[in-house]
C-alpha positions as CSV (number, residue, x, y, z in Angstrom):
1,M,297.5,37.4,-52.8
2,N,297.0,33.7,-52.9
3,K,299.8,31.8,-54.7
4,T,299.4,30.0,-58.1
5,L,298.5,26.5,-57.8
6,L,298.2,25.4,-61.3
7,N,299.6,27.4,-64.3
8,F,299.1,26.5,-68.1
9,L,301.8,28.2,-70.2
10,H,301.3,28.3,-74.1
11,V,299.5,24.7,-73.9
12,S,298.4,23.2,-77.1
13,K,296.7,19.6,-77.6
14,S,296.0,17.8,-80.7
15,Y,295.2,14.2,-81.5
16,K,295.8,12.2,-84.7
17,S,292.9,11.7,-86.9
18,G,294.0,9.4,-90.0
19,E,296.9,10.9,-91.7
20,T,296.2,14.5,-90.2
21,Y,296.2,16.1,-86.7
22,L,292.9,17.6,-85.1
23,S,293.9,20.5,-83.1
24,I,291.7,21.0,-79.7
25,L,293.5,23.6,-77.9
26,E,296.0,26.3,-78.9
27,D,298.5,28.2,-77.1
28,I,296.4,28.3,-73.7
29,S,297.8,30.3,-70.9
30,F,296.2,30.8,-67.7
31,E,296.6,30.3,-63.9
32,I,294.6,29.1,-60.9
33,R,295.3,30.3,-57.6
34,E,294.9,28.8,-54.2
35,G,291.3,29.0,-52.7
36,E,289.8,30.2,-56.1
37,S,286.8,28.8,-58.0
38,V,287.4,28.5,-61.5
39,A,284.7,28.0,-64.0
40,I,285.1,27.1,-67.8
41,T,282.4,27.5,-70.1
42,G,282.1,26.8,-73.9
43,K,280.2,24.9,-76.5
44,S,280.2,21.2,-76.7
45,G,283.4,19.9,-78.5
46,S,285.5,23.1,-77.4
47,G,287.9,21.4,-75.6
48,K,286.6,22.0,-72.2
49,S,286.9,18.3,-70.8
50,T,290.3,18.0,-72.8
51,L,291.7,20.7,-70.4
52,L,290.6,19.2,-67.3
53,N,292.1,15.9,-68.3
54,L,295.5,17.9,-68.8
55,A,295.0,19.7,-65.4
56,G,294.2,16.3,-63.5
57,G,297.2,14.8,-65.2
58,L,294.9,12.1,-67.2
59,D,296.5,13.3,-70.8
60,S,299.5,15.3,-71.6
61,S,299.9,18.3,-73.8
62,T,301.3,18.3,-77.3
63,S,303.3,21.4,-76.4
64,G,303.7,23.9,-73.6
65,S,303.8,23.5,-69.8
66,I,301.5,22.8,-67.2
67,F,303.0,23.4,-63.7
68,F,301.6,22.5,-60.3
69,R,303.4,25.0,-58.0
70,D,306.9,24.4,-59.3
71,E,306.3,20.7,-60.5
72,K,306.1,20.1,-64.4
73,L,303.4,17.7,-65.3
74,H,304.6,16.8,-68.6
75,T,307.9,15.3,-67.0
76,M,306.4,13.1,-65.0
77,N,306.3,9.4,-65.6
78,D,303.0,7.4,-65.0
79,M,303.8,6.4,-61.4
80,Q,304.5,10.0,-60.5
81,L,301.2,11.3,-62.2
82,S,299.3,8.6,-60.3
83,S,300.7,10.1,-57.1
84,Y,299.9,13.5,-58.3
85,R,296.3,12.7,-58.7
86,N,295.9,10.8,-55.6
87,A,297.9,13.3,-53.4
88,H,296.6,16.6,-54.8
89,I,293.3,16.2,-57.1
90,G,289.6,15.2,-56.3
91,F,287.8,14.4,-59.3
92,V,284.0,14.7,-59.8
93,F,282.4,13.6,-62.9
94,Q,278.8,14.2,-64.3
95,S,278.2,10.4,-64.4
96,H,279.3,9.7,-60.9
97,I,281.4,6.6,-61.7
98,L,280.6,4.8,-58.2
99,L,281.3,1.0,-57.8
100,E,277.5,-0.4,-57.9
101,D,278.3,-3.2,-55.3
102,F,280.0,-0.9,-52.6
103,N,277.8,1.1,-50.4
104,A,278.1,4.9,-50.0
105,L,280.6,4.7,-47.0
106,E,282.9,2.3,-49.1
107,N,282.8,4.2,-52.2
108,V,283.9,7.1,-50.3
109,M,286.8,5.3,-48.6
110,I,288.4,3.7,-51.8
111,P,290.9,6.6,-52.5
112,A,292.0,6.8,-49.2
113,L,292.5,3.0,-48.5
114,I,294.5,3.0,-52.0
115,R,296.8,5.6,-50.2
116,G,297.6,3.2,-47.5
117,E,295.8,4.9,-44.7
118,S,294.5,3.3,-41.7
119,K,290.8,1.8,-42.1
120,N,289.9,3.3,-38.7
121,K,290.9,6.7,-39.9
122,V,289.4,6.2,-43.1
123,V,286.0,5.4,-41.7
124,K,285.7,8.3,-39.5
125,R,286.6,10.8,-42.4
126,A,284.2,9.4,-44.8
127,T,281.3,9.1,-42.3
128,A,281.9,12.7,-41.1
129,L,282.0,13.8,-45.0
130,L,278.9,11.7,-45.8
131,E,277.2,13.1,-42.5
132,R,278.3,16.8,-43.8
133,V,276.2,16.2,-46.8
134,S,273.0,14.9,-45.3
135,M,273.7,11.5,-46.2
136,T,273.9,9.9,-42.6
137,D,270.8,7.5,-43.2
138,R,272.4,6.4,-46.4
139,L,275.8,5.3,-45.5
140,Y,275.2,1.6,-46.2
141,H,273.0,1.8,-49.0
142,K,274.6,0.3,-52.4
143,S,275.3,3.1,-54.8
144,S,272.9,1.4,-57.4
145,K,270.0,2.2,-54.7
146,L,271.0,5.8,-54.4
147,S,269.0,8.4,-56.6
148,G,271.3,11.0,-58.8
149,G,271.6,13.5,-56.5
150,E,272.8,11.2,-53.6
151,R,275.0,9.6,-55.8
152,Q,276.6,13.0,-56.9
153,R,276.9,13.8,-53.1
154,V,278.9,10.5,-52.5
155,A,281.1,11.3,-55.6
156,I,281.9,14.8,-54.1
157,C,282.9,13.5,-50.6
158,R,285.0,10.6,-52.5
159,A,286.7,13.7,-54.1
160,L,287.4,15.2,-50.5
161,I,288.5,12.1,-48.7
162,N,292.3,12.6,-49.3
163,N,292.2,16.4,-48.6
164,P,293.1,17.4,-52.3
165,E,294.3,20.9,-53.1
166,I,292.0,21.0,-56.2
167,I,288.7,19.8,-57.1
168,I,288.3,19.0,-60.8
169,A,284.5,19.1,-61.7
170,D,283.5,18.2,-65.1
171,E,279.5,19.1,-65.7
172,P,278.8,17.8,-61.9
173,T,275.1,18.6,-62.4
174,G,274.7,17.8,-66.0
175,S,272.5,14.7,-65.2
176,L,270.5,16.1,-62.5
177,D,267.3,17.7,-62.2
178,E,267.0,21.4,-61.4
179,E,266.2,20.8,-57.8
180,S,269.2,18.4,-57.1
181,S,271.5,20.7,-59.4
182,A,270.9,23.6,-57.3
183,A,271.5,21.7,-54.2
184,I,274.7,20.2,-55.5
185,E,276.1,23.8,-56.7
186,T,275.4,25.3,-53.3
187,L,277.3,22.3,-51.6
188,L,280.3,22.0,-53.8
189,L,280.9,25.9,-53.5
190,N,280.6,25.9,-49.9
191,I,282.6,22.8,-49.3
192,V,285.2,24.8,-51.4
193,K,285.1,27.9,-49.4
194,E,284.9,26.3,-45.9
195,E,287.9,24.1,-46.5
196,N,289.9,26.6,-48.4
197,R,290.2,24.2,-51.5
198,T,290.7,25.1,-55.1
199,L,287.9,24.3,-57.7
200,L,288.2,24.0,-61.4
201,L,284.7,23.4,-63.1
202,V,283.6,22.7,-66.4
203,T,279.7,23.6,-66.7
204,H,277.3,24.8,-69.3
205,D,275.2,26.1,-66.5
206,K,275.8,29.6,-66.8
207,H,274.2,30.6,-63.4
208,F,276.6,28.0,-61.8
209,A,279.6,29.6,-63.9
210,T,278.8,32.9,-62.3
211,R,279.0,31.9,-58.9
212,C,282.6,31.2,-58.9
213,S,285.2,33.6,-58.5
214,T,286.6,33.6,-62.2
215,V,285.1,32.6,-65.3
216,Y,286.7,31.7,-68.4
217,L,285.1,31.0,-72.2
218,L,286.7,28.4,-74.1
219,Q,286.1,28.6,-77.8
220,H,288.1,28.4,-81.2
221,R,290.6,26.6,-79.4
222,S,291.5,29.7,-77.0
223,I,290.6,30.7,-73.8
224,G,289.8,34.0,-72.4
225,K,288.3,35.6,-69.2
226,M,284.7,36.7,-69.1
């Protein structure tokens, strides 16, 4: 059996709203194992994106513990969390968040260059990733000139450039048409399987969710396996 990679233990999250606190997640416990693809579903406002932010070290829990292997995320300082995200997490968002003045290749390279890797090595890795997602003829096109589906392919390659153990994807097909959505779904799941990555996905698309190895429903501030 694959080892546990990410573990939520009795995690709760609330935000201050005026003089009161708004509870988003309450006593959440679940684990994600190496090589697993996990989909989180639920209505808008149920706390799905908050859960992803906690898993990615972008936010901290109000109570409870989140472990990456044996490391506690909530005891890490800002520099350690930044290192955790850069070394272990690849993010794919609905809105792509590409740098408009950079071309596809440059956008993919950025995380690895920030990490301090040599430019020649990064260029080869980024080019190979983009070739794998059928973007060979779009390497030097500015991101502003790419279609929605092409931009999401670039975002997936960028998420993979540092060889992360976990890919965190927040509605990665939410802004795409049906044809582009189907292509991105297949691409993302194939890459996860072929490269033995772990996927934590939030989606409203029930068909996409059922293609994952495990599906959770987030509702009433709690989580349960479907």
